[in-house]
C-alpha positions in Angstrom: -12.7 -5.0 -25.4 -9.4 -3.9 -27.1 -9.5 -0.6 -25.1 -9.5 -2.6 -21.9 -6.5 -4.6 -22.9 -4.6 -1.5 -23.8 -5.4 0.1 -20.4 -4.0 -2.9 -18.5 -0.4 -2.2 -19.7 -0.2 1.3 -18.2 -1.9 0.1 -15.0 0.7 -2.6 -14.6 3.5 -0.2 -15.4 2.1 2.3 -12.8 1.9 -0.4 -10.1 5.4 -1.6 -10.9 6.8 1.9 -10.6 5.2 2.3 -7.2 6.5 -1.1 -6.1 10.0 0.1 -7.1 9.5 3.3 -5.0 8.4 1.2 -2.0 11.4 -1.0 -2.4 13.7 2.0 -2.5 12.1 3.5 0.6 12.6 0.2 2.4 16.3 0.2 1.5 16.6 3.8 2.7 15.0 2.9 6.1 17.3 -0.1 6.5 20.3 2.0 5.7 19.3 4.9 8.0 21.6 5.4 11.0 20.2 5.2 14.5 20.8 8.9 14.8 18.7 9.6 11.7 15.9 7.4 13.1 16.1 9.2 16.4 15.9 12.5 14.7 12.8 11.4 12.7 11.1 10.1 15.9 11.8 13.4 17.7 10.3 15.3 14.8 7.1 13.2 14.9 6.8 13.7 18.7 7.3 17.5 18.3 4.6 17.5 15.6 2.2 15.6 17.9 2.8 18.0 20.8 2.4 20.9 18.4 -0.9 19.5 17.3 -2.0 19.3 20.9 -2.2 15.5 21.0 -2.1 14.1 24.5 0.7 11.6 24.7 0.3 10.7 28.3 -3.2 9.2 28.2 -4.0 5.9 26.7 -7.4 5.7 25.1 -8.0 2.0 24.7 -11.1 2.4 22.5 -9.2 4.8 20.2 -6.3 2.3 20.0 -8.8 -0.5 19.2 -10.3 1.6 16.4 -7.0 2.3 14.9 -6.1 -1.4 15.1 -9.4 -2.3 13.3 -8.6 0.2 10.6 -5.2 -1.2 10.0 -6.6 -4.8 9.8 -9.1 -3.5 7.2 -6.3 -1.9 5.2 -4.2 -5.0 5.4 -7.1 -7.1 4.2 -7.8 -4.7 1.3 -4.1 -4.8 0.4 -4.1 -8.6 0.4 -7.2 -8.5 -1.9 -5.5 -6.0 -4.2 -2.4 -8.2 -4.4 -4.6 -11.3 -5.3 -6.3 -9.2 -8.0 -2.9 -8.2 -9.4 -1.8 -11.9 -9.4 -5.0 -12.9 -11.1 -4.6 -10.2 -13.7 -1.0 -11.3 -14.4 -2.0 -14.9 -14.7 -4.7 -14.0 -17.2 -2.0 -12.9 -19.6 -2.2 -10.4 -22.4 -5.2 -12.0 -24.1 -7.3 -11.9 -21.0 -9.3 -14.9 -19.8 -12.8 -16.1 -19.2 -15.9 -15.6 -21.2 -14.8 -12.3 -22.8 -11.7 -13.8 -24.3 -13.6 -16.7 -25.8 -16.3 -14.4 -27.2 -19.1 -15.8 -25.2 -21.0 -14.3 -22.3 
């Protein structure tokens, strides 16, 4: 049990570092000029053309599949966030039956 508690600290630190990275990326995107955003968009379009993607044709089924995947990812992220909050609420000693010594 003690090993599990020790492992929680590094996991929390890891998640906090990635949250900081995500925040910094959001700041950079907000601060980006329209010219920089246009350049980035053009680079993506050139990549798509270079990969042979058809940008003229709309495949409604493919679009629906992508939307379903994004919904699943969003739900998984929401579940992960809830698990993180539950972990934080449990505190350093943990909670539940394991903390009290009963099963």
